[in-house]
C-alpha positions in Angstrom: -16.9 19.2 -16.2 -13.6 17.7 -17.4 -10.8 20.2 -17.4 -7.8 18.9 -19.3 -4.5 20.7 -19.9 -3.3 20.9 -23.5 0.4 21.3 -24.6 1.4 24.8 -25.7 3.8 23.6 -28.4 4.5 23.7 -32.2 3.0 20.3 -33.0 1.0 19.8 -36.3 -2.7 20.1 -36.1 -3.2 16.4 -36.6 -1.7 15.7 -33.2 -4.1 15.3 -30.3 -2.5 15.6 -26.8 -3.6 16.4 -23.3 -3.2 15.7 -19.6 -6.1 15.3 -17.3 -6.5 17.3 -14.1 -8.2 16.0 -11.0 -11.4 17.9 -11.9 -14.6 16.4 -13.4 -14.8 12.9 -12.1 -16.8 10.8 -9.6 -14.0 9.4 -7.4 -14.3 10.2 -3.7 -11.5 11.4 -1.4 -8.6 10.9 -1.3 -9.0 10.2 -5.0 -11.3 13.1 -5.7 -12.3 13.4 -8.4 -11.0 12.4 -11.8 -8.7 9.6 -10.8 -7.3 7.5 -13.6 -5.1 5.2 -11.6 -6.4 1.6 -11.5 -3.8 0.5 -8.9 -4.4 3.3 -6.3 -7.1 1.5 -4.2 -9.9 3.5 -5.7 -13.3 2.1 -6.6 -13.0 0.4 -10.1 -16.5 1.6 -11.1 -15.5 5.1 -10.4 -12.4 4.9 -12.5 -14.4 3.4 -15.3 -16.8 6.3 -15.2 -14.0 8.8 -15.1 -12.5 7.1 -18.2 -15.8 7.2 -20.0 -16.1 10.9 -19.4 -12.6 11.5 -20.8 -13.3 9.4 -23.9 -16.4 11.5 -24.6 -14.9 14.8 -23.8 -11.6 14.3 -25.7 -13.1 12.1 -28.5 -10.5 9.4 -27.9 -10.5 7.3 -31.1 -9.4 3.9 -29.7 -8.6 2.0 -26.5 -5.5 3.6 -24.9 -2.6 1.2 -24.4 -2.4 1.2 -20.6 1.0 0.4 -19.1 2.1 -1.2 -15.8 4.7 1.4 -14.9 7.7 0.2 -12.8 10.2 3.1 -13.3 11.9 1.1 -15.9 13.4 2.1 -19.3 11.1 -0.2 -21.3 9.4 1.4 -24.3 6.4 -0.5 -25.8 6.0 -0.2 -29.6 2.2 -0.3 -29.9 2.2 0.0 -33.7 2.3 -3.8 -33.9 -0.8 -4.2 -31.7 -4.3 -4.4 -33.0 -6.4 -1.2 -32.7 -9.4 -1.7 -30.4 -12.4 0.6 -29.9 -12.5 2.5 -26.6 -14.4 0.5 -24.0 -14.4 2.8 -21.0 -12.7 0.2 -18.8 -9.2 0.0 -17.4 -8.5 -3.7 -16.9 -5.4 -4.2 -14.8 -4.9 -7.6 -16.4 -4.8 -6.1 -19.9 -1.9 -3.8 -19.5 1.7 -3.9 -20.7 4.7 -3.6 -18.4 6.6 -0.6 -19.7 7.2 3.1 -18.9 6.7 4.5 -22.3 4.9 3.7 -25.5 5.5 4.7 -29.2 3.5 4.4 -32.4 3.7 5.4 -36.0 0.1 4.4 -36.7 -2.9 6.8 -36.7 -5.5 6.8 -33.9 -3.4 4.6 -31.6 -3.4 6.2 -28.2 -0.2 6.3 -26.1 -0.8 7.0 -22.4 1.1 7.3 -19.1 -0.2 7.9 -15.6 1.5 10.3 -13.2 1.2 12.1 -9.8 4.5 13.9 -9.5 6.7 12.2 -12.1 7.0 14.0 -15.5 4.7 12.9 -18.3 6.6 13.6 -21.5 4.7 13.6 -24.8 6.5 13.4 -28.1 5.6 13.9 -31.7 7.4 14.6 -35.0 7.3 17.8 -37.0 5.4 15.8 -39.7 2.9 14.4 -37.1 3.5 10.8 -38.2 5.0 9.4 -35.0 4.1 9.9 -31.3 5.1 8.6 -27.9 4.4 9.1 -24.2 6.9 8.5 -21.4 6.7 8.3 -17.6 9.8 10.0 -16.3 10.1 9.6 -12.5 13.6 10.3 -11.2 14.7 6.6 -11.4 13.5 6.2 -15.0 14.9 9.6 -15.9 18.3 8.8 -14.5 18.4 5.4 -16.2 17.4 6.7 -19.6 13.7 6.3 -20.3 13.7 9.5 -22.4 16.7 8.4 -24.5 15.1 4.9 -25.0 11.9 6.5 -26.2 13.7 8.7 -28.7 15.4 5.6 -30.1 12.0 4.3 -31.2 11.5 7.1 -33.7 12.5 6.9 -37.3 12.7 10.6 -37.5 15.9 12.3 -36.4 15.9 13.9 -32.9 16.0 17.4 -34.5 12.6 16.6 -36.0 11.1 15.5 -32.7 9.0 17.8 -30.5 8.7 17.2 -26.7 6.3 18.5 -24.1 6.8 18.1 -20.4 3.5 17.9 -18.6 2.5 18.6 -14.9 5.1 17.3 -12.4 6.6 18.2 -9.1 8.7 21.3 -9.3 12.1 22.1 -7.9 10.4 24.1 -5.1 9.0 20.9 -3.5 11.2 18.0 -4.7 13.6 17.3 -1.8 16.1 14.5 -2.3 19.2 13.1 -0.6 22.8 13.3 -1.9 22.6 9.7 -3.2 20.0 10.8 -5.8 22.3 13.7 -6.9 25.3 11.4 -7.2 23.4 8.9 -9.3 22.5 11.6 -11.8 26.0 13.0 -11.9 27.4 9.6 -12.7 25.4 9.6 -15.9 25.9 13.3 -16.7 28.1 15.6 -14.6 26.0 18.5 -16.0 23.1 17.3 -13.8 24.7 19.1 -10.8 23.2 22.3 -12.2 19.8 20.9 -11.3 20.5 20.5 -7.5 20.4 23.1 -4.8 21.8 22.4 -1.4 19.2 23.3 1.3 20.5 21.3 4.3 24.3 20.9 4.5 24.1 18.8 7.7 21.8 16.1 6.3 23.0 16.6 2.7 19.5 17.4 1.4 18.9 19.0 -2.0 16.1 20.4 -4.1 16.1 18.7 -7.5 14.8 20.2 -10.7 13.5 17.2 -12.7 12.3 19.4 -15.5 15.8 20.8 -16.0 17.3 17.3 -16.0 14.8 16.1 -18.5 15.6 19.0 -20.7 19.4 18.4 -20.4 18.9 14.7 -21.3 16.7 15.5 -24.3 19.1 18.1 -25.6 22.0 15.7 -25.2 20.5 13.4 -27.8 19.6 16.2 -30.2 16.0 17.1 -29.2 15.9 20.9 -29.2 12.2 21.6 -29.5 11.2 21.2 -25.9 8.1 22.8 -24.3 6.3 22.7 -20.9 7.8 22.3 -17.5 5.8 25.1 -15.9 3.5 23.3 -13.5 3.9 21.9 -9.9 1.7 19.0 -9.0 2.6 19.5 -5.3 1.7 23.2 -5.0 -1.3 23.2 -7.4 -3.4 20.9 -5.3 -6.7 22.0 -6.7 -5.6 20.9 -10.2 -3.3 17.9 -9.6 -2.8 14.7 -7.6 0.6 14.5 -5.8 2.0 11.3 -4.4 4.6 13.2 -2.4 2.0 15.6 -0.9 -0.7 13.0 -0.1 0.8 9.5 -0.6 -2.6 7.9 -1.0 -4.0 9.7 -4.0 -5.1 9.5 -7.7 -3.3 9.7 -11.0 -3.5 12.0 -14.0 -3.5 10.5 -17.5 -1.4 12.0 -20.4 -2.5 10.9 -23.8 -1.3 11.5 -27.4 -2.3 10.2 -30.9 -2.5 11.5 -34.4 -5.2 11.5 -37.1 
């Protein structure tokens, strides 16, 4: 049975949003079982069946706009692209190179794939604009969340954000070079790093806190989520850092 996670937030009822877990699919180890990543090395027929199950379980109204994610700051405006019925296939040659997507049109499905990076879902208080962003540390540092916010017609104060399952500060170890890159953009980021190995200059990094800081800096104050750990909760989530060769969760959002 499909077991999705739903945002606990103040979004209007017309908003539909969820993140898949690793439960309820047909993929075999190391992708067991609900893998949504079409570039992971998994059997394509298994991924297609996983998608068909999600389409049925979540009543997805149209073909999601799959992205080729490269840790960029590119945001795709899918409101200009024709709506297609859901097919149950993830065609790697029919994806768009971007790390976030936005729409102001009903029933268009924004989606990002993750396995430690933060999936951030956005909607407006009116429920007439939505977006999904893939925020790994590089994209987060370079401004993927800020670029996503720029696509909205609504003011940042009218935008609601939810941070889905990602690696937590307890398990995300980085070197000093990562800390320095974030501090160059925002000195306040130093609050998100805890020194654990002075000799090797290793830190634990709180990506959730950094994402919250960056959203607040551009005026988004309605921020939810950030209370999962993909690395620790291995029964629920795929984790690239834990397993390397693994599957991906999908985070989707649309409005009626």
